[in-house]
C-alpha atoms as one frame of an Amber mdcrd trajectory, in Angstrom:
protein
  -0.007  -0.008   0.003   1.319   3.398  -0.951   0.743   5.978   1.774   1.497
   9.686   1.326   1.743  11.545   4.633   1.803  15.351   4.705   1.371  17.986
   7.359  -0.288  21.416   7.478   0.904  23.642  10.311   2.750  20.634  11.779
   6.051  18.923  11.116   5.576  15.244  10.388   8.290  13.490  12.396   9.639
  10.095  11.310   7.931   8.468  14.343   4.580  10.052  13.417   5.018   9.038
   9.754   5.792   5.420  10.751   2.787   5.304  13.077   0.493   6.684  10.371
   1.786   4.186   7.792   1.349   1.303  10.252  -2.190   2.286  11.246  -3.487
   3.258   7.807  -1.809   0.219   6.284  -4.230  -1.982   8.261  -7.088  -1.138
   5.897  -5.287  -2.876   3.040  -6.298  -6.230   4.441  -9.900  -5.540   3.436
  -9.056  -5.339  -0.270  -7.354  -7.467  -2.917  -6.190  -4.511  -4.987  -3.247
  -2.162  -4.502  -4.323   0.960  -2.666  -3.058   4.504  -2.378  -3.877   6.549
   0.729  -3.341  10.187   1.429  -2.966  11.174   5.090  -3.139  14.868   5.960
  -2.286  16.019   9.480  -2.910  19.488  10.724  -3.037  21.451  13.958  -5.619
  24.162  14.630  -5.328  25.684  18.073  -5.373  22.658  20.413  -7.005  20.299
  17.904  -4.935  17.679  16.106  -6.798  16.794  12.926  -6.120  13.773  10.724
  -7.793  13.278   7.354  -7.373  10.068   5.333  -8.498   9.650   1.720  -8.363
   6.351  -0.187  -9.641   6.259  -3.809 -11.418   2.983  -4.639 -12.598   2.240
  -8.171 -14.388   5.504  -8.713 -15.428   5.884  -5.047 -13.629   7.733  -2.279
 -13.165   6.341   1.190 -12.677   9.338   3.508 -12.416   9.900   7.194 -11.524
  12.875   9.364 -11.076  12.954  13.134  -9.776  15.500  15.638  -8.547  15.122
  19.203  -6.010  16.610  21.552  -3.256  14.264  20.333  -2.131  13.376  16.787
  -1.730   9.680  17.650  -5.232   9.510  19.108  -6.633  11.223  15.986  -4.911
   8.617  13.817  -6.415   5.804  15.881  -9.902   7.327  15.683  -9.809   7.929
  11.934  -8.605   4.380  11.163 -11.369   2.996  13.369 -13.891   5.155  11.473
 -12.584   3.923   8.113 -12.730   0.313   9.220 -16.401   0.732  10.182 -17.157
   2.336   6.829 -15.460  -0.538   4.982 -17.253  -3.165   7.034 -20.617  -1.478
   6.467 -19.943  -1.184   2.693 -18.762  -4.783   2.356 -21.760  -6.095   4.325
 -24.228  -4.294   2.055 -22.385  -5.327  -1.076 -22.241  -8.959   0.047 -25.955
  -8.930   0.912 -26.813  -7.595  -2.563 -24.614 -10.170  -4.298 -26.168 -13.020
  -2.298 -29.667 -11.761  -3.109 -28.794 -11.564  -6.814 -27.340 -15.089  -6.815
 -30.391 -16.533  -5.061 -32.669 -14.681  -7.507 -35.031 -13.731  -4.751 -35.238
 -11.266  -1.905 -33.858 -12.678   1.323 -35.657 -12.317   4.610 -34.059  -9.485
   6.501 -33.766  -9.023  10.221 -34.979  -5.868  11.924 -31.391  -4.587  12.095
 -30.919  -5.020   8.330 -34.254  -3.266   7.702 -33.221  -0.370   9.895 -29.882
  -0.191   8.097 -31.546  -0.070   4.686 -33.822   2.774   5.791 -30.738   4.974
   6.156 -30.828   5.581   2.391 -34.559   5.958   1.995 -35.523   9.235   0.242
 -38.252  10.782   2.356 -38.571  14.106   0.525 -37.869  15.471  -2.930 -37.544
  19.188  -3.430 -37.597  20.960  -6.777 -36.530  24.551  -7.277 -35.430  26.964
  -9.945 -31.670  27.316 -10.212 -30.656  30.936 -10.628 -27.263  31.769 -12.203
 -25.078  33.571  -9.654 -21.478  33.849  -8.539 -20.004  32.056  -5.512 -20.186
  35.072  -3.200 -23.870  35.569  -3.952 -24.534  31.862  -3.368 -22.858  32.014
   0.044 -24.892  35.073   0.928 -28.108  33.351  -0.176 -27.171  30.233   1.830
 -26.607  32.334   4.965 -29.872  34.228   4.455 -31.746  30.934   4.283 -29.909
  29.561   7.323 -28.820  26.418   5.466 -25.499  24.526   5.636 -25.335  24.126
   1.852 -26.761  25.748  -1.251 -27.126  24.450  -4.834 -26.741  27.034  -7.611
 -25.830  27.581 -11.264 -22.358  29.147 -11.312 -22.546  32.133 -13.640 -18.758
  31.969 -14.270 -18.626  28.300 -15.342 -22.293  27.660 -16.427 -22.268  24.483
 -14.270 -24.253  23.365 -11.231 -22.217  23.907  -8.033 -22.749  23.509  -4.301
 -21.383  25.789  -1.573 -21.342  24.498   1.964 -20.326  25.563   5.463 -17.377
  23.604   6.823 -16.904  22.523  10.426 -14.113  25.089  10.822 -16.501  27.924
   9.903 -15.088  28.497   6.404 -16.901  27.663   3.167 -16.351  24.969   0.551
 -17.304  24.771  -3.120 -18.233  21.549  -4.917 -17.713  21.875  -8.653 -18.430
  18.418 -10.223 -16.660  17.245 -13.341 -18.116  14.557 -15.613 -16.134  11.905
 -17.458
């Protein structure tokens, strides 16, 4: 497994790099393909934040955790990623077994509850007005939402602005293959 470790506002010591490679390398056992992981460590005030991204066949496995210690943050983010992988593999396995059997399998209450996580309970339609990013952020704040979908007047594409945990804003500008 190839692991790229980098730091923002923090020097990545050899001991920290080795620990990150050891911990993040554990997720390789879940897959039969070569993986590449990007580990980003940063310090903001007293928070030690670790973000791990692993691209998987068109999907992105991502986890971010923060604590008072970089080593604890690494432990927490790897634990989070392992739970995500386990959940994904369980669902994928269940779908494959159901397809092989050719019939719907009886599900337990826990499986039913888990499937309801992705149930669409509301659909909302609205007109998309062309605007720039600053206007979209202003509109999002006026509505009191954490995200806002708009047509970017500069690129003529649908974009999303969102409020990040750190109080700043992010922009999602999708690209199609």
